Structure formats: structure tokens, C-alpha cells
N, C-alpha and C positions, 0 to 999 in steps of 0.2 A: 446808025443804028436800022436795018428798015422797023418797021411800024411793027411787022408783025409779030417779028425778036423780039423786042422790047413787049406787045401784051402778052407773051408766054411767059416773059423774060419777071412779069407783072405778078399774070396766075402765080407762077411759081414762090412769088416769095408771098404770097398773099393782096398784092394788089399795092398800087401807092397808093403814097401818104394821105395823096390829096382825092381819092378816092370815096365818094359819099356812103360806098357801099360796104365797103368794107372798115370804114374807123371808126363805129359804133359797136361793132364785135370788139376791137381792140382794147378802145378805154373801156369797156366795161369788167376787160376783166383785170385792167389794173387796178383800177380804182373803185372800190366795193363801195356799197350804196351807204349812206346816211344813218341810217337804222344796223347796220353791222357794227359799224364804229361803235357807236352809241354803247349797244349791249356789250360790247368788247369790255369798254372801258368803265360799266357798271360791273362786270365782275370782278375786274382787276380788285376794284375799291369793297367791292364786298368781301374777296378771300383776302386782303390785307386788313379787315375789319375785323374778321372771323380771328386771324393768327393775334391782334393786340390783345383781343376780347379773351384767346386765350392763355396767354403771358401774365395779364391783369387775374386772372381766375386764379392762377395758379398761388399769387403772391399773396389773395386772402386768406384768415387765419381758419384753421378750422374746427368747423360748429362744438359745441360739449357735446359730448356720448350721449348724452338723453335725449338731445333734439334731434330731427328730423335735418338733412342737411335741404332738403326744398323749405324748411319752414325757416333758418339758417339765413339761405339766400334773398327770401322775400322778406323779414322782416325789413322796417327802417334802419336806416344806421341811427338815428339818435334814440331809438328804444334796448334796454338794455335786456339782456339777456334772463331769462325768467328765473333763472335759480341764481340770480348775484345775490342777494340776498341772504340767501343761505347760504353759499359760500362767505360770504362776509361771515355772520358768525360764528361759521365756523371757522374762519381764522382768529378772531376774538378770541375765542373759547382756546384755541389751542395757545394763544399767546398768555394766555392766563395760566391755563397747565405749566406753559415754560418757567413764566414769571418764578425767580425763589423764592423759597420760602423766608419769610423776613427775618428766623432767627440764623439763617447761613449768609446774612448779605453783607458782600466785600466792603461795601461804604458805610459800615457801623462806624457810630464815636465812640469815643471812649468811654465816653457816658452814657451805656444802653440801658442802665434798668434805670428805675427813679423809685423813691418810697410808695408813693402814691401810687401804683400801680401794679407792683410786688404784693399787694395783700393777696391778689388775685392767682398770682405764681406767673404775669403775662408782663417780662419786661419792654419799654417805652422802645421805639423803633424811632431813628429821623431820618433814614433814608429819602430823600426828596427826590430821587431817578423813581424807584424803586414805587414810591407813592402814589407819583402823576401816572404812572402807565398802568396800577394794577388797584384796583378799587380795595380803600382798605378791607380788612376780613374784622368779621363780628367777634366782640370783646368772647371770651371761652375762659372758662380756670381748666389747666390740663390739670387730670390725673396723675400724680406722682410716679405711675409707672407710663406714660403715654409714648414717652421719649426713649429710645433705643443706647446703652451707655454708649459713646464713640469713645471716650476716654477717660482718663483716670487722671485723679487729683487727690495733693493730698495740703493742709493748710495745718502749720505747727503754729502753736501759739507758745509763744518765749515770756522768762522773766515771771513764771507763776512762783508764787511761795507765801508774802509779802500780804493778799487780801484775798481773805477763800469766797468772800460774794460774789465779787470780779469773776472768779473761778468758776461759780455754780450758775450764773449768767450762761457763761459757753460752754460749760457743761450741757445744755438744756438746746445749745441748736439742733436745728433738724438735721441735722448732717455732723457724722462724727468727726472729729477734731484732734489733734495729738497733743496734747500737753507739756512740755518741757517746764518741768519745776529746779526752781534754786534750791540748790541745798543749804541748809546751815538758816534757811528763814523760819519765822516764827508760826508758818501754817502749812509747813511743805510737806508735811508726812501725810496730815489730814487731805489735802489734796492730788496728793498720789492716792490716796486710798478713793477718793471722790470720784478720782479716773477709770477707776481700776474697778467700783461698782458699777460705774457708769456703761462701763463695758466699752471704755477707748482706752488709746494707747496714751501710755505716758511714757516719758525719760528724764535722763537725767539733762541737767541744761550746766554745763560744768566749766567754773569759772577761769579763766587764761589773761595771761599777760596781753593788755593791749597796748600799741605803739606808743600812744599818748599814754604817758608818765601821768598825768594831772588826773586819768581816770580809774576809777575803784576798781576794781574785778568784782571784790566782795571776799568775802572771809573763804576760806580754805583753797583759792583760788592758786594755776598751776604757772610758776614764773620759772622764764630760763635759766634765771641763777642755780636754780634748785640743783639738787642730786635726784640719779636713776630713783634712790630708795627714797627721796621724799615726795618726789612725783608720782611715785607705787601708792604711798600711805596716805596722800591727799584723796587721793582717784577709791583706794577703800573705803575712808568716811564717806566719802560723800556718796558711794553708793549703797553705804550703811540706811541713807534716809527713807528708804522703801526696797521695798523685794517685788517688787513689779515692776519695773525699770525695765525697757524690752532695746534702748539704746541710749546715744551718749550724742549730746551738742553744745558745741561749743559757744558759752557766752562769753562775748568781746574776744580776745588773743587771735588780735592781730600779728601781735608779735613775737605770739608761740608758735602759729600756725606756718609761720614764716621760716622757721626751722626746719626744716623732713628727720637729723636725727633727736629732735625732742619731741616730736612728734612721732617718732617711732614706740620710742620711747613710753608715749601714754598709747597709744593704739593696740602696743603688746598685750601690755594691760586690759585692756580693754576685752582684746580676744579672748582672754584665758578666762573672760565672765561671759562669753558667749551675747558678747554685745553687740550691736552694728554702730557706726559712724555716721553722722549726719553734719557736715562744716557746710557750717553758717557760712564760707565766704566774705567771713566781717572785713576780708582783703582780696584784692584780684590773682596775690601770688601767694594762695594758702597751698600748701603743700599736703594738706590733710587728707584728701579724700584721694589722691595719688599715692601715697605712702601706704593712705588701708588698702587700697588695692594691687601696691606690689607684696605686703602683709600673706592676700587673699585673703580678706577678711569683708565682710557685709559692707558695704559703705555708700554713703550717698551723696549731695551736693542742694545746696539751695539754689532754684531760678530766680527768684525774684522774691524782697522784701513790699508786703502791704501797706504798711503806714511809715515809710521815713519820714513822708511829710504827710500827719496824722488829722488833714482835713478831711471831710468825710466823701468832696469829689474828687481829692485823690486816689482814698481807699477804692473808691466804686472804679475809677479808670485801672487802677491796680486789678483789679479782680477779671477785671474784662483780659484786659492782659494774661491775664491765669491761664484762662480760657482758651485763648489764641494759641498762648504754649501749648497747653496738652494736644490742641489739634493739631500741632504741624509733629511733635512729638511721640504724641500718644499719651504720656505722662507730664506732668509737673510738680513742683514742690514749691508753695510757700511759705514765708515766718511772716507773722503779724507779732501784736502783744496785747496787753491783758490794757485794754483802752475803750471806751464809748463807742468812740466812731467807728471807730475797727469791728466791736460786736453788734452796733446797727446795721452797719451797712452789712455786714457776714447773714445778719436776719435777713435782711431788704434781698438780697442775694442768691436765694434759697432758689424760688421759681425759677429765674436766671439763668442758674445751674442747672438745674434739671433742663429744663427747655433746650439748653446746648448743649444737652446729653454728656455730662462731665459726672462722673463718679467719685463722690468726695472718698478716698478710703484711709487706711493709716500709714504712714511712712516706711513700714516693712512690707506694702503691698506692693513694694513699687521696686523693691530689693533684685535684681536679675539677679537670678540665682543659679 
């Protein structure tokens, strides 16, 4: 190619590579200055940092309502919020408010009241869990009307009649009990009169034949070998003991109460006298209560015996059980006997029963009309 043509071609293309006059301009376009590269790298790092900090900020917990956001962000990490002590105090106060009252504790022991403390009407609590969580309340003496009545219970004392002295002591209990008086005893009539004068309910404790033939139910007992006329006659003689009887419960009678036909004869006579029947449930198979209901007469049945085991601890345990039954069912009926330990345990339990909201009533008040 001629030289002049090559020169024109080179000028058209911007010069040859080896031309010093054009190489500087071409290199400046392809390789930017070092300062521009550094600025670009710093911009990328700054942008990445802003994105990372934005994510971390979203992870932080929201500041308290009463503390400005700026203060919350500027406060050192080791410094607790200014109102943490108030919140902790509020939580402690709320936990105390939520703690169950001692008398409603589900972990009560069987022996939940003691003679030494019941003079003040305050049963002893032995709930280790609640004691650790809640400070012990100051001792106080509740007034007789401080607790609402939550349930009703009846306490019947059987076998009264031979001893007027023990009957007077039971009559002086601070709550009304039901006297169940045996017929044909030395002080039967006198004890029935005493109960009536004190405003207490009195019922006839009618002797009936037991399963164990070695046990003597006493004079005037009803036996399965008797005719209907003999049964009715014995009942009428027994009822002559007092005009104040509201009802009848059986003394012994585990054999008699198993016989539905015999009990129908007995209960039909009691119904004629407008008396209710309390089945003492001396045997689990007793037909007394069921037969009375079939005859459409007023009837009750025992829930527990207070003193089959006459020791003081056992009687107190049964009183606690009576309270539990009353709370579950709304009513409960217990039968005890004229024993010293039974009397003392009931005296000591007066404040406990009041605190638990248990109203002691007559047997007739538990009947579903």
C-alpha cells in the first residue's frame, strides 16, 4: 500500500498504535485514575455498611413506652431501663394477688387444723409450696360472718340416750347439730327435750337387726323375722319417746336394710307420721334410701362416719374430708357418736368450718323437696 494511503487510513482509525500522539488519549479512556477507583470502593463499602446497620436496627427490641427512642438507643447495654424496678415490684405484687388464699389450697393435708390455733378461729396450713411463694399472712381473728356460705353440711350425733352429761356438751357446740336419740334409754326423753329447748333438730335412732348376730341392737329392735304388725307396733312405741322427732335413722340394721320388702313396711309407717328417713348406710347394699325415694318420701343418706376410728387425728381428718365433700356436692352429711375425742375435735373445728364457708344445718335442710 502506498505510504499516503496508509497515513490516511491511520488517521481515519485514530492513528497507529505506536503513534505517541494518540496513545495517551486512548489509554486515559480505558483506565480511569486511581482516585476514582478508591472513591468507588469506599462508596460500595459505605452502602454495604448502611444496609447491614439497617438490618441490625430492625432486630433491636422496641424501647419502653415512657422512654424516648433516642435515649433507648444511646443508653449503654449494661444499664437497665429506669423503670425495671417498678415493673419487678408490680410483678411481685401481682403474683401475691394471684396466690390462692390458704383456705382454698389444693395441697391441704388431712389434718388441716390444730387445737392450739383454733381458739383464734384460724386453721393451721401446711402447704410448703404456697408458703415458699407467698409471705405468711399476719395472724388474725375472723369475725363469725366474715366468710360467705359456700356449702352446707349436717352433723348427726347417734346413740344419745344413756348419758345426759355428754348430750349437754354436744348441745353447747357453736353450731347446730342433729341429735339422734335411742328409744328405751334412761335419758332418752330428757335428751330429746334438751335438744328441742336448744333449738336443735332431734330424730329417732331406731334399732334394726345387724348382719352379725352377736351384736345386740337393743330393746325394741326391728327384726327380719317380725310380721308387718310387729314392725309397725315397735315403731309406734319408739316414736312415743318424744313428740319432737323430725325423722328417723337406723341404729345398726345392716341385715334389715338389705331387705327391700321389710324396708318398705318400715318406711310406709314412717311416712304416715310425716317423718323423713336418714339411711345410716351401715352396709353398702342398703335398700333404705332407694326404697324411700320410690315411696316418694323425704330421704337422706350418710356420706361419712366421723369417728369409726375414735382417735383425735382420725376425727380431724374426717372433718376435713366432710368439707371437701360439701364443696364438691354442695351438701354433705356426717354421723358421729357421743365420744370425748369427737366432741373436742368438733369444738376445735368451729373456726375452720367457718373459714371454709361451710354452714352447719339440720338434716331436714339438706332434703330435696
